[in-house]
N, C-alpha and C positions, 0 to 999 in steps of 0.2 A: 504494500500500500504506500503511495506517495506521502511525503511529509504533510501535505495539505489535506490528507485523509480522504481524498477523492479519487475514484477511478476515472480514467480518461478513455475516450473513444480512440482506439489506435487507428491510424490511417491504413488504408488498404496497401498491401505490398506490391500492387500493380495498378495500372490505370483502370478506370471504370469500364472501358471498352475492351480491355485486354482479353477477356474470355469469350468475346464474340467469335463465331456466330452462335455458340452453344448457350451462353448466358448473356443477355443483352445489357447494354449500358444503362438503360432506364431502370431495369430491375436492380442492378448493382447500386445505383444511386439511392433508390428508395430503400433497399434492403439495409445498406450500410448506414447511410446518413440519417434515416428516420427510425427504422425498427431497432437497429442495434443501439443507436443513440438513446432511444427511449429506455432500454434496459439499463444502460449506464446511469442515466438520470434517476430512474426509479430506485436503483440500488443505492446510490449516494444519498438519496432522500431518506430511505429507510435506515441506513447505517448512521446517519447524523443524529438520530434519536436514540441510538444505543451505543454510547461511547465504549462500552466494555468489549465490543467486537469491531470497532471502527477500523482498527489496523490489521484485521485479518485479511489474508490473501484470498483470491478466488478458490484456490485449492483447499485452503483451510475452512472456508465457509461451506464448501460442498462435500468435502470428504468425511465430515463428521457432523451431520445436521443436529445431533443431540446437544451440541454446544450452543445452538442458536436459541434466542429467547422464544418461548412458545408462541407469544402473540404475533410475532413477525416471521416465524420459521418458514412457513410456506411461501410467503412473499419474497423472502431472501432466496429460497431455493429457485423460485421462478425467475427472479431477475438476475441473480448471480449466475444461474445456469444460462440465461440468455446472453450474458456477457461472455462467459467462458466458452459456450458452444459456438458462438459466432467468431470469436477470436480464433478458435480452432478451425472452423470452417474456411475462413479466408486463407489460413496458412496451408491448408491441404489442397488448395487449387493453385494452378499456375498456367500462364499462357505458353510455357515451354513444355509442351505435351510429350510424354514418353511412352504412351501406349499401354504398358502393363507393369505390374510389380517387378522389382529387381532384387538382386543380391540376396541377403539373408531373409528378407521378407518373402520373396518369391519362393524360396525353399520351404519356409514355414507354411505358406499357403498350400503348396503342393503336398506337404506332409499331412496337413489337417483337413484339407478339402479334396484331395486327389488331383486337382489341376486348377490352374487359374480360371479357366472357363467354368468349371464347376462352382468355384467360389463366387464368381461374378453372377452366375445364374441364381445361386441361393441368396446372395445379397440383394439382387433385383427383386426377387420374390418377397423377401422380408420388407423391402421398401414399399413395394406395391400394396402389401397387405397391412401396412401401418395405417390404422384408422385415424382419420382426422389429422391434427397437427402433431408433429413429432420429428424424430430423427432415426436413421439407421446407421449403425456403427460397425466397424471391424475393431475388435478389442483383443487384448492379450492379458493373460493372468501372470502371476509371479513366475511361473514355470515357462513362460513364453508360448503357451498354447493359445491358439487363436479361436475366436468365436464371433458370430454375428449376433448383434442384439439391437432391438429397437427400443426407444424411449419415448414417452409421451410428453407433449408440450415442450418445456425447456429442461426436463430432467437430464442429468448428465451421468455417464457411466462411472465417473470417478466416485460418485456416491456409493456405488456398488463395489468399489475397491478394485476395479479393473482399469487398464490403461488404454485410452483410445488411440487407434492407428489411422483410420480414415473415418469420415462421416459425411452423410448427405442430409441437408436440411430439407424437410418435407412439408414445412409450412407453405401455404399457398402463395404467400408473398414472395417466396423464393423463385417461383416459376410462372405465376399466372399471367403476367403481362404478355409473355411470349408463347406459352404452351396452353393457356386456358385450362381446361379440365383434363388435359392429356398428360397426367403425371408420368405415364410410362415413357413418353418421348423425352421428357426432362431427365428422367433417370438414365435412359440409354445414352443421351448426349452428354450428360455430366461426366461420364467416364473419359471423355476427350480432354478434360481439364484437370484430372486428378494429378497431384504432384507426388509422384511415386518416390522421388528422391527424399522428400520430407517424410513420407510415410515410412520409408526404411529407417530414417533417423528416429522417428517416433517408436518404432518397434525395438530398436537397439537401446533406447534411452532407459536409464535406471529409474 
């Protein structure tokens, strides 16, 4: 947490139009500058009323919800999750597309899912079957074993004690301007902007 006790909206690591034609500029502006900013603002407002947790990091707020004051616990989970999940989402995409997983992560995917294509098929199915707003993640446990999980709303996998590797945002504001109700097309095109180099770093991180 910064000295002024406030979280800040981090700038995108690339230009708003860098992910076109797969994710359009207008969606990126709305998604980052409005939706993500709202989570940051709401979280700061909540934390300002609870000085005992003002200096906690996002990881600390989300990894052990029992430390959160009961009266604002769910609000913090919603908004801290919104900040954490979006920070992660921007980082796992890149205009420098690489096609598929690589190095140690690819080996782990092949070990736990049989093949990259089998993994992708299962991930897509999970994303398509996520009801309403939420996320689908590739995560790993302490032993490096991989799993696909979906979370509702802005829930984060770190609350469950697992490490996120990649994630797709399935809230409608992530894709509706371009894809309308065709979530399947958004999911399929999203693979073109996955940052597999960062995904491998996530997998190897402690």
